[in-house]
Residue frames as a rotation matrix with the C-alpha (Angstrom) as fourth column:
GLY 1
0.072 0.993 0.097 0.21
-0.340 -0.067 0.938 31.68
0.938 -0.100 0.333 -38.08
SER 2
-0.247 -0.034 0.968 -0.80
-0.968 -0.032 -0.248 30.92
0.039 -0.999 -0.025 -34.57
LYS 3
-0.856 -0.083 -0.510 -0.89
-0.098 0.995 0.003 27.33
0.507 0.052 -0.860 -33.39
SER 4
0.213 0.977 -0.020 -4.13
-0.311 0.087 0.947 25.83
0.926 -0.196 0.322 -32.15
PHE 5
0.325 -0.014 0.946 -4.63
-0.945 -0.029 0.325 24.91
0.023 -0.999 -0.023 -28.51
ALA 6
0.962 0.086 0.261 -4.31
-0.105 0.993 0.058 21.21
-0.254 -0.083 0.964 -29.33
GLU 7
0.604 -0.795 0.054 -0.97
0.328 0.187 -0.926 21.75
0.726 0.577 0.374 -31.09
LYS 8
0.026 -0.574 0.819 0.36
-0.657 -0.627 -0.418 23.88
0.753 -0.527 -0.394 -28.21
PHE 9
0.574 0.281 0.769 -0.84
-0.795 0.414 0.443 21.32
-0.194 -0.866 0.461 -25.67
THR 10
0.979 -0.202 0.004 0.74
0.193 0.928 -0.318 18.42
0.060 0.312 0.948 -27.58
ALA 11
0.317 -0.914 0.254 4.07
0.067 -0.246 -0.967 20.27
0.946 0.324 -0.017 -27.90
GLU 12
0.075 -0.244 0.967 4.11
-0.896 -0.442 -0.042 21.08
0.438 -0.863 -0.252 -24.16
VAL 13
0.807 0.274 0.524 3.30
-0.498 0.792 0.354 17.51
-0.317 -0.546 0.775 -23.18
LYS 14
0.853 -0.517 -0.078 6.00
0.328 0.645 -0.690 16.11
0.407 0.563 0.720 -25.48
GLN 15
0.074 -0.888 0.455 8.58
-0.101 -0.460 -0.882 18.45
0.992 0.020 -0.124 -24.00
HIS 16
-0.365 -0.243 0.899 7.67
-0.784 -0.440 -0.438 18.49
0.502 -0.865 -0.030 -20.29
HIS 17
0.762 0.637 0.119 5.83
-0.606 0.634 0.480 15.26
0.230 -0.438 0.869 -19.45
ARG 18
0.184 -0.764 0.619 8.14
-0.824 0.224 0.521 13.11
-0.536 -0.606 -0.588 -17.35
TRP 19
0.019 -0.149 0.989 7.61
0.121 0.982 0.146 9.89
-0.993 0.117 0.036 -19.30
LEU 20
0.786 0.367 0.497 6.70
0.507 0.076 -0.859 11.07
-0.353 0.927 -0.126 -22.78
ALA 21
0.787 -0.542 -0.295 9.63
-0.590 -0.800 -0.105 13.50
-0.179 0.257 -0.950 -22.96
VAL 22
-0.008 -0.791 0.612 11.97
-0.274 0.591 0.759 10.50
-0.962 -0.162 -0.221 -22.84
ILE 23
0.007 0.106 0.994 10.64
0.764 0.641 -0.074 9.47
-0.645 0.760 -0.076 -26.26
TYR 24
0.595 0.503 0.627 9.64
0.804 -0.393 -0.447 12.73
0.022 0.770 -0.638 -27.93
HIS 25
0.981 -0.180 -0.073 11.93
-0.169 -0.977 0.127 15.52
-0.094 -0.112 -0.989 -26.68
TYR 26
0.443 -0.894 0.062 15.52
0.747 0.331 -0.577 15.94
0.495 0.302 0.814 -27.89
SER 27
0.957 -0.237 0.168 18.02
-0.289 -0.831 0.475 17.75
0.028 -0.503 -0.864 -25.69
GLU 28
0.334 -0.916 -0.223 21.81
-0.011 0.232 -0.973 17.87
0.943 0.327 0.067 -26.07
SER 29
-0.349 -0.519 0.780 22.28
-0.722 -0.383 -0.577 18.83
0.598 -0.764 -0.241 -22.42
PHE 30
-0.264 0.335 0.904 20.06
-0.743 0.527 -0.413 16.02
-0.615 -0.781 0.110 -21.08
PRO 31
-0.657 -0.085 -0.749 20.37
-0.693 0.458 0.556 13.05
0.296 0.885 -0.360 -23.46
ARG 32
0.286 0.891 -0.354 17.78
-0.697 0.447 0.561 10.30
0.658 0.086 0.748 -23.73
SER 33
-0.040 -0.349 -0.936 19.92
0.319 0.884 -0.343 7.74
0.947 -0.312 0.076 -21.88
LEU 34
-0.951 -0.308 -0.012 20.14
0.124 -0.348 -0.929 10.03
0.282 -0.885 0.369 -18.84
ARG 35
-0.401 0.883 0.246 16.40
-0.884 -0.443 0.148 10.74
0.239 -0.158 0.958 -19.00
VAL 36
0.338 0.476 -0.812 15.67
-0.270 0.875 0.401 6.99
0.902 0.084 0.424 -19.03
LEU 37
-0.449 -0.586 -0.674 18.03
0.521 0.441 -0.730 6.49
0.726 -0.679 0.108 -16.08
SER 38
-0.928 0.138 0.345 16.45
-0.327 -0.745 -0.581 9.41
0.177 -0.652 0.737 -14.22
LEU 39
-0.004 0.995 -0.096 12.97
-0.862 0.045 0.505 8.04
0.507 0.085 0.858 -14.85
ALA 40
0.199 0.022 -0.980 13.97
0.136 0.990 0.050 4.54
0.971 -0.143 0.194 -13.68
VAL 41
-0.792 -0.529 -0.306 15.55
0.395 -0.060 -0.917 5.91
0.466 -0.847 0.256 -10.49
ASN 42
-0.692 0.605 0.393 12.46
-0.685 -0.722 -0.094 8.02
0.227 -0.334 0.915 -9.88
ILE 43
0.288 0.829 -0.479 10.18
-0.592 0.547 0.592 4.98
0.753 0.113 0.648 -10.19
ILE 44
-0.073 -0.400 -0.914 12.41
0.448 0.805 -0.389 2.85
0.891 -0.438 0.120 -7.94
VAL 45
-0.958 -0.265 0.113 12.51
0.044 -0.522 -0.852 5.55
0.285 -0.811 0.511 -5.26
MET 46
-0.324 0.919 0.224 8.73
-0.877 -0.381 0.294 5.96
0.356 -0.101 0.929 -5.43
LEU 47
0.386 0.461 -0.799 8.20
-0.207 0.887 0.413 2.19
0.899 0.006 0.438 -5.05
PHE 48
-0.486 -0.642 -0.593 10.66
0.498 0.354 -0.792 2.06
0.718 -0.680 0.148 -2.14
VAL 49
-0.909 0.188 0.372 8.90
-0.384 -0.724 -0.573 4.90
0.162 -0.664 0.730 -0.28
GLN 50
0.051 0.988 -0.145 5.55
-0.836 0.122 0.535 3.26
0.546 0.093 0.832 -0.93
SER 51
0.210 -0.006 -0.978 6.78
0.182 0.983 0.033 -0.08
0.961 -0.185 0.208 0.45
VAL 52
-0.799 -0.550 -0.242 8.19
0.360 -0.115 -0.926 1.59
0.482 -0.827 0.290 3.57
THR 53
-0.846 0.484 0.224 5.00
-0.529 -0.705 -0.473 3.55
-0.071 -0.518 0.852 4.28
TYR 54
-0.452 0.716 -0.532 2.52
-0.230 0.483 0.845 0.80
0.862 0.504 -0.053 3.35
ASN 55
-0.443 0.259 -0.859 1.99
0.765 0.609 -0.211 -0.34
0.468 -0.750 -0.467 6.96
LEU 56
-0.926 0.135 -0.352 1.01
0.107 -0.801 -0.590 3.21
-0.361 -0.584 0.727 7.95
THR 57
-0.560 0.740 -0.373 -1.90
-0.827 -0.475 0.299 3.20
0.044 0.477 0.878 5.52
ASN 58
0.433 0.688 -0.583 -2.87
-0.606 0.701 0.377 -0.48
0.668 0.190 0.720 5.80
PRO 59
-0.369 -0.698 0.614 -1.72
-0.917 0.163 -0.365 -1.94
0.155 -0.697 -0.700 9.14
ASN 60
0.570 0.626 0.532 -3.94
-0.686 0.719 -0.110 -5.05
-0.452 -0.303 0.839 8.91
ASP 61
-0.400 -0.825 -0.399 -1.43
-0.916 0.369 0.156 -7.88
0.019 0.428 -0.904 8.45
GLY 62
0.193 0.600 -0.776 -3.96
-0.562 0.716 0.414 -10.70
0.804 0.357 0.475 8.92
SER 63
-0.730 -0.599 -0.328 -2.48
-0.094 0.563 -0.821 -11.86
0.677 -0.569 -0.468 12.24
CYS 64
-0.530 0.567 0.631 -5.63
-0.844 -0.281 -0.456 -11.18
-0.082 -0.774 0.628 14.30
ALA 65
0.425 0.775 -0.468 -7.49
-0.823 0.546 0.155 -14.13
0.376 0.319 0.870 12.76
GLU 66
-0.111 -0.573 -0.812 -4.84
-0.129 0.818 -0.560 -16.52
0.985 0.043 -0.165 14.10
TYR 67
-0.831 -0.196 0.521 -5.56
-0.511 -0.103 -0.853 -15.81
0.221 -0.975 -0.015 17.79
GLN 68
-0.478 0.605 -0.636 -7.76
0.223 0.785 0.579 -18.44
0.849 0.135 -0.510 19.42
ASN 69
0.045 0.514 -0.857 -8.60
0.988 0.102 0.113 -16.83
0.145 -0.852 -0.503 22.78
LYS 70
0.842 0.461 0.279 -9.53
0.430 -0.887 0.168 -13.42
0.325 -0.021 -0.946 24.14
SER 71
0.723 -0.584 -0.369 -6.35
0.119 -0.420 0.900 -12.78
-0.681 -0.694 -0.234 26.13
SER 72
-0.296 -0.870 0.393 -3.98
0.633 0.129 0.763 -13.45
-0.715 0.475 0.512 23.21
CYS 73
0.142 0.456 0.879 -6.29
0.956 -0.294 -0.002 -11.51
0.258 0.840 -0.478 20.88
LEU 74
0.919 0.348 0.184 -6.18
0.286 -0.911 0.296 -8.36
0.270 -0.219 -0.937 22.99
THR 75
0.445 -0.828 -0.341 -2.41
0.636 0.024 0.771 -8.46
-0.631 -0.560 0.537 23.62
PRO 76
-0.404 -0.710 0.576 -1.01
0.914 -0.294 0.279 -6.81
-0.029 0.640 0.768 20.44
LYS 77
0.068 0.345 -0.936 -1.21
0.329 -0.893 -0.305 -3.03
-0.942 -0.288 -0.174 20.37
SER 78
0.900 0.353 0.257 -1.88
0.367 -0.293 -0.883 -0.92
-0.236 0.889 -0.393 17.29
SER 79
-0.051 -0.964 0.260 1.18
0.979 0.002 0.202 -0.03
-0.195 0.265 0.944 15.22
LEU 80
0.228 0.219 0.949 -0.25
0.578 -0.814 0.049 3.46
0.784 0.537 -0.312 14.77
GLY 81
-0.735 -0.676 -0.051 0.97
0.412 -0.386 -0.826 4.50
0.539 -0.628 0.562 18.24
THR 82
-0.115 0.781 0.614 -2.49
-0.432 -0.596 0.677 5.19
0.895 -0.187 0.406 19.67
GLY 83
-0.796 -0.212 0.567 -2.19
-0.605 0.295 -0.739 2.65
-0.011 -0.932 -0.363 22.49
ASP 84
0.278 0.959 0.060 -5.34
-0.931 0.285 -0.228 0.92
-0.236 0.007 0.972 21.29
ASN 85
-0.043 -0.202 0.979 -5.58
-0.068 0.978 0.198 -2.81
-0.997 -0.058 -0.055 20.75
MET 86
-0.788 -0.276 -0.550 -4.81
-0.560 -0.050 0.827 -3.98
-0.256 0.960 -0.115 17.24
CYS 87
-0.749 0.511 -0.422 -7.50
0.114 0.727 0.677 -6.69
0.653 0.459 -0.603 17.45
SER 88
-0.383 0.689 0.616 -10.93
-0.923 -0.306 -0.231 -7.02
0.029 -0.657 0.753 19.00
TRP 89
-0.996 0.070 0.055 -12.62
0.059 0.981 -0.184 -10.11
-0.067 -0.180 -0.981 20.41
THR 90
-0.320 0.941 -0.114 -16.18
-0.886 -0.254 0.388 -10.99
0.336 0.225 0.915 19.38
ASN 91
-0.703 0.160 0.693 -18.09
-0.332 0.788 -0.518 -13.56
-0.629 -0.595 -0.500 21.44
SER 92
-0.178 0.689 -0.703 -20.13
-0.913 0.151 0.379 -15.99
0.367 0.709 0.602 19.38
GLY 93
0.689 0.521 -0.504 -21.77
-0.275 0.831 0.483 -18.75
0.671 -0.194 0.716 21.40
GLU 94
0.916 -0.360 -0.178 -19.30
0.362 0.548 0.754 -20.97
-0.174 -0.755 0.633 23.26
SER 95
-0.063 -0.989 0.137 -16.29
0.956 -0.020 0.291 -19.57
-0.285 0.150 0.947 21.42
GLY 96
0.640 0.211 -0.739 -15.38
0.064 -0.973 -0.223 -16.28
-0.766 0.095 -0.636 19.80
SER 97
0.490 -0.517 0.702 -13.32
0.859 0.148 -0.490 -14.78
0.150 0.843 0.517 17.04
CYS 98
0.037 -0.614 -0.789 -10.53
0.448 -0.696 0.562 -12.30
-0.894 -0.374 0.249 16.88
ASN 99
0.541 0.224 0.811 -10.78
0.837 -0.235 -0.493 -9.58
0.081 0.946 -0.315 14.25
TYR 100
-0.602 -0.764 0.233 -8.73
0.765 -0.635 -0.105 -6.58
0.228 0.115 0.967 13.19
SER 101
0.305 0.657 -0.690 -9.94
0.763 -0.602 -0.236 -3.30
-0.571 -0.454 -0.684 14.73
ASP 102
0.151 -0.197 0.969 -10.02
0.795 -0.558 -0.238 -0.51
0.588 0.806 0.072 12.18
PRO 103
-0.714 -0.433 -0.550 -8.49
0.680 -0.615 -0.399 2.66
-0.165 -0.659 0.733 13.64
THR 104
0.354 0.905 0.234 -11.01
0.918 -0.385 0.098 5.40
0.178 0.180 -0.967 14.31
């Protein structure tokens, strides 16, 4: 008889899903120990690439809040290579505050 969609789907996932195949799929040519090692290396590489590229997606390192005057606030340039200032100065009464400038 023909298998139902759910049975076909489950069999495909067990055989081809990157993480579940480690547990459910048997293969003489690609044993479980190598699949676990491959999966671990894959995760480590993914985390490494994410850590290297994190500053491209979230360049706010919190340093703008430490600047106490306008000239030091406007000195650092954006790490995104736009030539814009990384921080902006906001006057508030006698003093002011330095805040991160979101790239536009």
